[in-house]
C-alpha positions as a Python dict, from the first residue, in 0.01 Angstrom:
ca = {
    (1, 'M'): (0, 0, 0),
    (2, 'L'): (-3, -98, 362),
    (3, 'E'): (-253, -305, 564),
    (4, 'L'): (-232, -383, 932),
    (5, 'I'): (-509, -631, 1030),
    (6, 'D'): (-581, -680, 1403),
    (7, 'V'): (-210, -660, 1487),
    (8, 'K'): (-119, -752, 1847),
    (9, 'K'): (215, -754, 2026),
    (10, 'T'): (293, -812, 2396),
    (11, 'F'): (641, -785, 2538),
    (12, 'N'): (744, -1015, 2824),
    (13, 'P'): (417, -1208, 2817),
    (14, 'G'): (324, -1407, 3124),
    (15, 'T'): (545, -1197, 3351),
    (16, 'V'): (494, -908, 3591),
    (17, 'N'): (661, -688, 3328),
    (18, 'A'): (412, -782, 3052),
    (19, 'K'): (338, -486, 2827),
    (20, 'K'): (63, -488, 2565),
    (21, 'A'): (229, -265, 2312),
    (22, 'L'): (-19, -320, 2024),
    (23, 'Q'): (-380, -419, 2097),
    (24, 'G'): (-558, -508, 1774),
    (25, 'V'): (-437, -235, 1543),
    (26, 'D'): (-613, -196, 1213),
    (27, 'L'): (-468, 50, 966),
    (28, 'H'): (-492, 86, 589),
    (29, 'L'): (-276, 324, 383),
    (30, 'K'): (-337, 402, 22),
    (31, 'E'): (-57, 462, -225),
    (32, 'G'): (77, 811, -172),
    (33, 'D'): (-54, 853, 181),
    (34, 'F'): (174, 1045, 413),
    (35, 'V'): (64, 960, 768),
    (36, 'T'): (193, 1135, 1082),
    (37, 'I'): (175, 942, 1406),
    (38, 'I'): (134, 1116, 1746),
    (39, 'G'): (80, 978, 2096),
    (40, 'G'): (181, 992, 2462),
    (41, 'N'): (470, 807, 2620),
    (42, 'G'): (440, 429, 2555),
    (43, 'A'): (148, 474, 2317),
    (44, 'G'): (292, 227, 2067),
    (45, 'K'): (410, 467, 1799),
    (46, 'S'): (760, 329, 1744),
    (47, 'T'): (639, -25, 1818),
    (48, 'L'): (398, 13, 1527),
    (49, 'L'): (680, 114, 1293),
    (50, 'N'): (908, -165, 1418),
    (51, 'A'): (623, -413, 1361),
    (52, 'V'): (600, -302, 999),
    (53, 'A'): (980, -313, 962),
    (54, 'G'): (998, -667, 1106),
    (55, 'L'): (1221, -589, 1402),
    (56, 'W'): (1040, -866, 1568),
    (57, 'H'): (740, -1088, 1482),
    (58, 'I'): (392, -987, 1586),
    (59, 'D'): (190, -1220, 1812),
    (60, 'S'): (-111, -1227, 1589),
    (61, 'G'): (-276, -1041, 1296),
    (62, 'N'): (-131, -974, 960),
    (63, 'I'): (79, -707, 782),
    (64, 'K'): (60, -657, 406),
    (65, 'I'): (269, -435, 189),
    (66, 'D'): (145, -372, -163),
    (67, 'G'): (-93, -665, -121),
    (68, 'K'): (172, -913, -6),
    (69, 'S'): (180, -1060, 344),
    (70, 'V'): (511, -991, 513),
    (71, 'A'): (415, -1082, 869),
    (72, 'S'): (621, -1400, 854),
    (73, 'L'): (922, -1237, 683),
    (74, 'S'): (1237, -1146, 877),
    (75, 'E'): (1363, -789, 901),
    (76, 'H'): (1629, -823, 624),
    (77, 'K'): (1375, -981, 387),
    (78, 'R'): (1129, -698, 435),
    (79, 'A'): (1398, -444, 373),
    (80, 'K'): (1349, -450, -5),
    (81, 'Y'): (1004, -301, 42),
    (82, 'L'): (1110, -33, 290),
    (83, 'G'): (1310, 288, 337),
    (84, 'R'): (1392, 384, 699),
    (85, 'V'): (1526, 691, 872),
    (86, 'F'): (1593, 668, 1247),
    (87, 'Q'): (1600, 923, 1526),
    (88, 'D'): (1972, 891, 1566),
    (89, 'P'): (2160, 1077, 1288),
    (90, 'M'): (2447, 834, 1337),
    (91, 'L'): (2235, 546, 1203),
    (92, 'G'): (2155, 498, 843),
    (93, 'T'): (2501, 595, 703),
    (94, 'A'): (2852, 459, 715),
    (95, 'A'): (3055, 727, 901),
    (96, 'T'): (3399, 619, 777),
    (97, 'M'): (3298, 609, 414),
    (98, 'E'): (3265, 901, 167),
    (99, 'I'): (2935, 1066, 76),
    (100, 'Q'): (2950, 926, -275),
    (101, 'E'): (3037, 580, -141),
    (102, 'N'): (2730, 583, 85),
    (103, 'L'): (2512, 683, -216),
    (104, 'A'): (2665, 402, -425),
    (105, 'I'): (2577, 148, -160),
    (106, 'A'): (2216, 277, -159),
    (107, 'A'): (2199, 288, -539),
    (108, 'R'): (2312, -78, -570),
    (109, 'R'): (2077, -207, -301),
    (110, 'G'): (1924, -535, -414),
    (111, 'D'): (2148, -557, -719),
    (112, 'H'): (2385, -849, -787),
    (113, 'R'): (2712, -789, -604),
    (114, 'T'): (3064, -855, -723),
    (115, 'L'): (3409, -801, -570),
    (116, 'K'): (3463, -502, -805),
    (117, 'W'): (3425, -163, -639),
    (118, 'H'): (3409, 136, -868),
    (119, 'I'): (3200, 447, -890),
    (120, 'S'): (3167, 550, -1254),
    (121, 'S'): (3165, 910, -1381),
    (122, 'K'): (2802, 866, -1472),
    (123, 'E'): (2718, 763, -1121),
    (124, 'K'): (2914, 1055, -975),
    (125, 'N'): (2725, 1305, -1196),
    (126, 'Y'): (2394, 1149, -1086),
    (127, 'F'): (2490, 1165, -721),
    (128, 'R'): (2596, 1529, -762),
    (129, 'E'): (2259, 1616, -913),
    (130, 'L'): (2075, 1437, -626),
    (131, 'L'): (2281, 1615, -364),
    (132, 'A'): (2226, 1954, -526),
    (133, 'T'): (1851, 1913, -466),
    (134, 'L'): (1918, 1921, -89),
    (135, 'E'): (2068, 2268, -116),
    (136, 'L'): (2318, 2189, 155),
    (137, 'G'): (2639, 2216, -53),
    (138, 'L'): (2708, 1844, -26),
    (139, 'E'): (2745, 1812, -407),
    (140, 'D'): (3080, 1989, -366),
    (141, 'R'): (3191, 1752, -83),
    (142, 'M'): (3128, 1414, -229),
    (143, 'T'): (3461, 1271, -117),
    (144, 'A'): (3419, 1393, 239),
    (145, 'K'): (3372, 1128, 513),
    (146, 'V'): (3011, 1122, 630),
    (147, 'G'): (3135, 1126, 995),
    (148, 'L'): (3236, 1484, 934),
    (149, 'L'): (2884, 1600, 855),
    (150, 'S'): (2644, 1771, 1093),
    (151, 'G'): (2338, 1578, 1225),
    (152, 'G'): (2108, 1762, 984),
    (153, 'Q'): (2332, 1694, 689),
    (154, 'R'): (2347, 1322, 778),
    (155, 'Q'): (1971, 1303, 816),
    (156, 'A'): (1918, 1465, 480),
    (157, 'L'): (2170, 1222, 325),
    (158, 'T'): (1999, 932, 490),
    (159, 'L'): (1662, 1047, 348),
    (160, 'L'): (1820, 1052, 6),
    (161, 'M'): (1966, 705, 51),
    (162, 'A'): (1644, 560, 195),
    (163, 'T'): (1438, 680, -100),
    (164, 'L'): (1688, 631, -384),
    (165, 'K'): (1524, 302, -491),
    (166, 'D'): (1164, 424, -451),
    (167, 'P'): (1063, 200, -158),
    (168, 'K'): (706, 77, -122),
    (169, 'L'): (692, 244, 217),
    (170, 'L'): (903, 503, 392),
    (171, 'L'): (934, 480, 772),
    (172, 'L'): (1039, 790, 965),
    (173, 'D'): (1091, 729, 1333),
    (174, 'E'): (1119, 1077, 1498),
    (175, 'H'): (1392, 1153, 1245),
    (176, 'T'): (1417, 1518, 1344),
    (177, 'A'): (1389, 1474, 1727),
    (178, 'A'): (1771, 1501, 1776),
    (179, 'L'): (1807, 1814, 1567),
    (180, 'D'): (1781, 2185, 1658),
    (181, 'P'): (1456, 2358, 1541),
    (182, 'K'): (1603, 2530, 1239),
    (183, 'T'): (1774, 2217, 1116),
    (184, 'A'): (1466, 2005, 1193),
    (185, 'K'): (1254, 2234, 976),
    (186, 'K'): (1505, 2206, 686),
    (187, 'V'): (1506, 1822, 715),
    (188, 'L'): (1119, 1819, 724),
    (189, 'D'): (1105, 2043, 416),
    (190, 'I'): (1334, 1802, 236),
    (191, 'T'): (1117, 1513, 357),
    (192, 'D'): (805, 1675, 214),
    (193, 'S'): (977, 1746, -111),
    (194, 'I'): (1104, 1389, -165),
    (195, 'I'): (778, 1224, -67),
    (196, 'A'): (579, 1452, -300),
    (197, 'E'): (817, 1426, -593),
    (198, 'K'): (827, 1042, -574),
    (199, 'N'): (471, 998, -456),
    (200, 'L'): (587, 775, -175),
    (201, 'T'): (368, 620, 90),
    (202, 'A'): (516, 724, 422),
    (203, 'M'): (462, 693, 802),
    (204, 'M'): (625, 956, 1029),
    (205, 'V'): (635, 917, 1403),
    (206, 'T'): (677, 1255, 1570),
    (207, 'H'): (655, 1400, 1928),
    (208, 'N'): (582, 1745, 1780),
    (209, 'M'): (212, 1811, 1751),
    (210, 'K'): (262, 2113, 1520),
    (211, 'D'): (469, 1903, 1284),
    (212, 'A'): (214, 1622, 1294),
    (213, 'I'): (-55, 1872, 1187),
    (214, 'A'): (153, 2059, 932),
    (215, 'H'): (298, 1758, 745),
    (216, 'G'): (131, 1471, 561),
    (217, 'N'): (-224, 1425, 440),
    (218, 'R'): (-341, 1214, 737),
    (219, 'L'): (-282, 1204, 1116),
    (220, 'I'): (-337, 917, 1359),
    (221, 'M'): (-314, 933, 1735),
    (222, 'M'): (-232, 633, 1950),
    (223, 'H'): (-291, 547, 2310),
    (224, 'E'): (-204, 227, 2492),
    (225, 'G'): (-139, 35, 2175),
    (226, 'R'): (-456, 140, 2000),
    (227, 'I'): (-546, 405, 1729),
    (228, 'I'): (-790, 640, 1898),
    (229, 'F'): (-812, 915, 1633),
    (230, 'D'): (-761, 916, 1254),
    (231, 'V'): (-812, 1226, 1052),
    (232, 'S'): (-727, 1330, 706),
    (233, 'G'): (-793, 1594, 436),
    (234, 'E'): (-946, 1930, 520),
    (235, 'E'): (-1034, 1822, 869),
    (236, 'K'): (-666, 1759, 936),
    (237, 'K'): (-562, 2091, 787),
    (238, 'A'): (-805, 2268, 1024),
    (239, 'L'): (-666, 2104, 1340),
    (240, 'T'): (-487, 2298, 1615),
    (241, 'V'): (-268, 2165, 1896),
    (242, 'E'): (-546, 2259, 2144),
    (243, 'A'): (-805, 2069, 1943),
    (244, 'L'): (-571, 1772, 1929),
    (245, 'L'): (-517, 1773, 2302),
    (246, 'E'): (-892, 1795, 2363),
    (247, 'K'): (-957, 1509, 2120),
    (248, 'F'): (-697, 1299, 2307),
    (249, 'S'): (-852, 1367, 2646),
    (250, 'R'): (-1206, 1291, 2515),
    (251, 'S'): (-1100, 970, 2344),
    (252, 'S'): (-875, 828, 2614),
    (253, 'G'): (-1017, 978, 2930),
    (254, 'E'): (-673, 1094, 3026),
    (255, 'E'): (-455, 1399, 3001),
    (256, 'F'): (-190, 1382, 2730),
    (257, 'A'): (141, 1263, 2885),
    (258, 'N'): (440, 1352, 2669),
    (259, 'D'): (649, 1634, 2794),
    (260, 'R'): (844, 1670, 2463),
    (261, 'A'): (523, 1699, 2267),
    (262, 'L'): (373, 1959, 2501),
    (263, 'L'): (692, 2163, 2516),
    (264, 'S'): (722, 2154, 2133),
}
């Protein structure tokens, strides 16, 4: 479902501030893979997701989604393949619009647009059923402005919107980092449920090592723009935070440097 072939990206090339963010990354995801991505500060985690999303063009290499090269496509042209949830709960939804209006926008993504704006009774019933699966009571607040929701409620709604059209690939960029632990767990549970139910292919960047181990069927660790550890299946399930830290030190020759990850 996703192929990254020798992907390289350097920011500010030819200057004293040059930063090699991705150094020949090779990564292959099968359909239904749910990959968590962990790494120290500046390891290239979010850069990797942004490369896939087309936030900027890579310097060299290739990126394929479902067998189609997207490396030369702009961000908005890649959007039809992707669902994205960001770290900031304020992104991904329109705060001044109603919950049902946000869902209507997501449901009509990629469809032919007209000047007519109307949410049918059939659509409302469908949205109510979808919201009920979140178990947050939002199905009874469909006319409420999204700006009135809590961070966790907005992230759950954004997840619903990002996956409404069954994207080829779901990108989660530390989407629970701004939430309190209890709310973060709820959003992660919802994430697991949606990905499993729709059999989505997903990549989740996280600073929380326990979450990286507990969620998904595969884990990759990055360091200085490279993938230094890739584990899946039973071996991943048997991992501990201590073993992950030891693996990082052995592979990189350095101590793990991410205070948020260590404190988590």
